[in-house]
C-alpha positions in Angstrom: -16.3 -23.2 28.2 -18.9 -25.0 26.1 -18.4 -28.5 25.0 -17.2 -27.7 21.5 -14.4 -25.6 22.9 -13.3 -28.4 25.3 -13.4 -30.6 22.4 -11.1 -28.3 20.2 -8.7 -28.3 23.1 -8.5 -32.2 23.2 -8.2 -32.3 19.4 -5.1 -29.9 19.6 -3.6 -31.2 22.7 -5.0 -34.9 23.5 -3.2 -35.0 26.9 -5.7 -32.4 28.2 -8.3 -35.0 28.5 -6.5 -36.9 31.0 -5.6 -34.2 33.4 -7.0 -34.8 36.8 -9.5 -32.0 37.6 -8.9 -31.7 41.4 -4.9 -32.1 41.4 -4.3 -30.5 38.0 -7.0 -28.0 36.5 -8.6 -26.4 39.8 -5.2 -25.6 41.3 -4.3 -23.7 38.2 -7.4 -21.9 38.0 -6.9 -21.0 41.8 -3.5 -19.7 41.2 -4.6 -17.6 38.2 -7.6 -16.0 40.3 -5.1 -15.5 43.1 -2.8 -13.5 40.9 -5.7 -11.3 39.4 -6.5 -13.0 36.3 -10.3 -12.2 35.7 -12.6 -15.4 35.7 -13.7 -14.6 32.1 -10.1 -14.6 31.0 -9.3 -18.2 32.2 -11.0 -20.0 29.4 -9.2 -18.0 26.8 -5.7 -18.9 28.6 -6.6 -22.6 28.8 -7.5 -22.6 25.1 -4.3 -20.9 24.2 -2.0 -23.0 26.3 -3.7 -26.0 27.9 -0.1 -27.4 28.8 -0.3 -25.0 31.6 -2.8 -27.5 33.4 0.0 -30.3 33.1 2.7 -28.5 34.7 3.6 -29.5 38.4 2.6 -26.4 40.4 5.4 -27.0 43.2 8.1 -28.3 41.1 7.9 -26.2 37.9 5.2 -23.5 37.9 5.8 -21.7 41.0 9.7 -22.1 41.1 9.7 -20.5 37.6 7.7 -17.5 38.6 10.0 -17.0 41.5 12.9 -17.1 39.2 11.3 -14.6 36.9 10.4 -12.4 39.7 14.1 -12.6 40.8 15.3 -11.3 37.4 12.9 -8.4 37.5 9.6 -9.6 36.2 7.0 -7.3 37.9 5.1 -9.5 40.2 2.1 -7.3 40.3 1.8 -7.5 36.6 1.4 -11.4 36.5 -2.4 -11.2 35.4 -1.5 -9.0 32.5 1.6 -11.1 31.4 -0.5 -14.4 31.5 -3.5 -13.0 29.7 -1.1 -11.5 27.1 1.1 -14.5 26.7 -0.1 -17.9 28.4 3.0 -19.8 27.2 5.3 -17.7 29.2 5.1 -19.9 32.0 5.6 -23.1 30.0 9.1 -22.7 28.9 12.0 -24.5 30.6 14.4 -23.1 32.8 17.1 -23.6 30.3 15.1 -21.7 27.6 14.5 -18.7 30.0 18.2 -18.6 31.1 19.5 -18.9 27.4 17.3 -15.7 26.6 18.2 -13.9 29.6 21.9 -14.5 29.0 21.6 -13.2 25.6 19.8 -10.0 26.7 22.7 -9.7 29.1 25.0 -10.1 26.3 23.6 -7.3 24.6 24.1 -5.1 27.6 20.7 -5.0 28.9 20.6 -4.5 32.7 18.9 -7.1 35.0 16.4 -4.3 36.0 15.5 -3.7 32.5 15.5 -7.5 31.4 12.5 -7.8 34.0 10.8 -4.8 32.5 11.3 -6.1 28.9 9.8 -9.7 29.7 7.0 -8.0 31.6 5.8 -5.8 28.7 6.7 -8.2 25.9 6.7 -11.7 27.2 6.4 -13.1 23.5 10.1 -12.4 23.4 10.5 -15.7 25.2 9.1 -17.5 22.2 11.8 -16.3 19.9 14.9 -18.4 19.3 18.0 -16.8 20.3 20.1 -18.3 17.3 17.4 -18.4 14.7 15.5 -14.7 15.6 17.2 -12.6 18.4 20.9 -12.8 17.4 20.3 -12.3 13.7 18.0 -9.5 14.4 20.5 -7.7 16.8 23.2 -8.2 14.4 21.2 -6.5 11.6 20.1 -3.5 13.8 23.5 -3.1 14.9 24.8 -3.1 11.1 22.6 0.0 10.4 23.6 1.8 13.2 21.2 1.1 16.0 21.8 1.0 19.7 20.6 -2.6 20.1 20.6 -2.7 24.0 18.4 0.5 23.9 16.1 -0.7 21.0 15.2 -4.0 22.5 14.0 -2.0 25.6 11.9 0.3 23.6 10.9 -2.1 21.0 11.3 -5.7 21.9 8.4 -6.7 19.5 11.0 -5.7 16.6 13.1 -8.6 17.4 10.5 -11.1 16.4 10.6 -10.0 12.8 12.4 -11.6 10.0 15.4 -9.9 8.6 14.9 -10.6 5.0 11.3 -10.4 4.8 10.4 -7.4 7.0 13.5 -5.4 8.3 15.6 -5.1 4.9 12.4 -3.7 3.0 11.9 -1.1 5.5 15.5 0.1 5.3 15.5 -0.1 1.5 12.5 1.9 1.5 14.3 4.9 3.3 17.6 4.3 1.3 15.9 4.5 -2.2 14.4 7.7 -1.0 17.7 9.4 -0.5 18.3 8.6 3.2 21.8 7.7 4.3 22.2 4.5 6.2 23.4 6.7 9.1 20.2 8.7 9.1 18.1 5.4 9.0 20.2 4.3 12.1 19.3 7.7 13.9 15.6 7.4 13.0 15.4 3.8 14.5 17.2 4.9 17.6 14.7 7.7 18.1 11.6 5.7 17.2 12.4 2.0 17.8 9.2 0.5 16.3 9.6 2.0 13.0 10.7 -1.3 11.3 7.5 -2.9 12.7 5.0 -0.8 10.7 3.5 -1.7 7.4 5.1 -0.4 4.2 1.6 -0.4 2.3 -0.6 1.0 4.9 1.7 3.3 7.1 5.1 4.5 5.5 4.4 4.9 1.9 1.0 7.0 2.3 2.5 9.1 5.2 5.9 9.5 3.2 3.9 10.6 0.2 1.9 13.1 2.3 4.8 14.2 3.8 6.4 15.4 0.5 3.4 17.6 -0.2 4.1 19.4 2.9 7.4 20.5 1.5 9.5 19.9 4.5 13.1 19.1 4.2 13.9 15.5 4.5 15.9 16.2 7.7 12.8 16.5 9.6 11.8 12.9 9.4 15.4 12.2 10.8 14.7 14.5 13.7 11.3 13.2 14.0 10.6 9.9 12.8 7.6 9.5 15.3 5.8 11.3 12.5 5.1 7.9 11.1 3.3 6.9 14.5 0.6 9.5 14.2 -2.6 8.9 12.2 -2.5 10.4 8.7 -6.2 11.0 8.6 -6.9 11.9 12.3 -3.7 13.7 13.3 -1.2 14.7 10.4 -3.8 15.9 7.7 -6.1 18.0 10.1 -3.0 19.5 12.1 -1.3 20.5 8.7 -4.6 22.0 7.3 -5.1 24.1 10.5 -1.6 25.2 10.5 -1.7 26.0 6.8 -4.9 28.1 7.1 -3.3 30.3 9.9 -0.3 31.1 7.4 2.4 29.7 9.9 5.1 27.1 9.7 5.9 24.8 12.5 8.5 21.8 12.7 7.1 18.5 12.7 7.5 17.8 16.4 5.7 21.1 17.2 2.9 20.4 14.8 2.2 16.8 15.9 3.3 16.0 19.4 1.7 18.3 21.5 -2.1 18.1 22.9 -4.7 20.1 21.1 -4.8 22.9 23.4 -1.2 23.5 23.2 -1.3 23.3 19.6 -3.9 26.0 19.3 -1.7 28.2 21.5 1.4 27.6 19.6 -0.7 28.6 16.4 -2.0 31.6 18.0 1.3 32.9 19.1 3.0 32.2 15.7 0.2 34.1 14.0 0.3 37.0 16.3 4.1 37.1 15.9 3.7 37.0 12.1 1.2 39.9 12.1 3.4 42.3 14.1 6.4 41.5 11.9 4.2 42.8 9.0 
């Protein structure tokens, strides 16, 4: 770390200047290296969360790690978890237990709670009352299986209901989808509400209309919105059209290139035999 980086940390978090190097900072660095965190990542972790250096190793940090491992956080993944979200280990036991209790209330098993927190430690930063509960209630109101959704797409639960979730739902309702169909789409493709309207949903839906598929194809395969328009959807559709065959969206997009070529060839041969 250069002097300017250290100054910036102290400006944001003045207490950092008073941490004892031998008793506070070195033990933390040694623990991070022991957990498999690359040395090159440690300055970034300290810049994001200098408070880590002030937490008691024996009284707080290690007991918290043991507690989180006991609820299923993958011990072997600590390096990735901390690099992804250094603040994870700075939350109080009460904060963690409140979040875990809420996930249990939703019907998420202990095993899956650990998996969720390993994959998306940011979930711990969300307030249960201000974020998680209202979001869960909203998703439930549109027919989503909330316990399953938070396992598949925990990042969706950090989104604002009014600013982000409702506009996505309205987008589909305005285009003739029923609320039940929106719920089905959410259950099949959990990240659909995390996508950008302007950059993703609108251009891909407009192209979908040019392909003249029935609307129900999107309900069956909302994963369509997860593929690149320019690199996957348009080239595959052009190739399919050039062969004079018709595939359902799932067949057209989800299979590897070699399998796609194979399907097109068989369809083309079948079509020629019928002629």
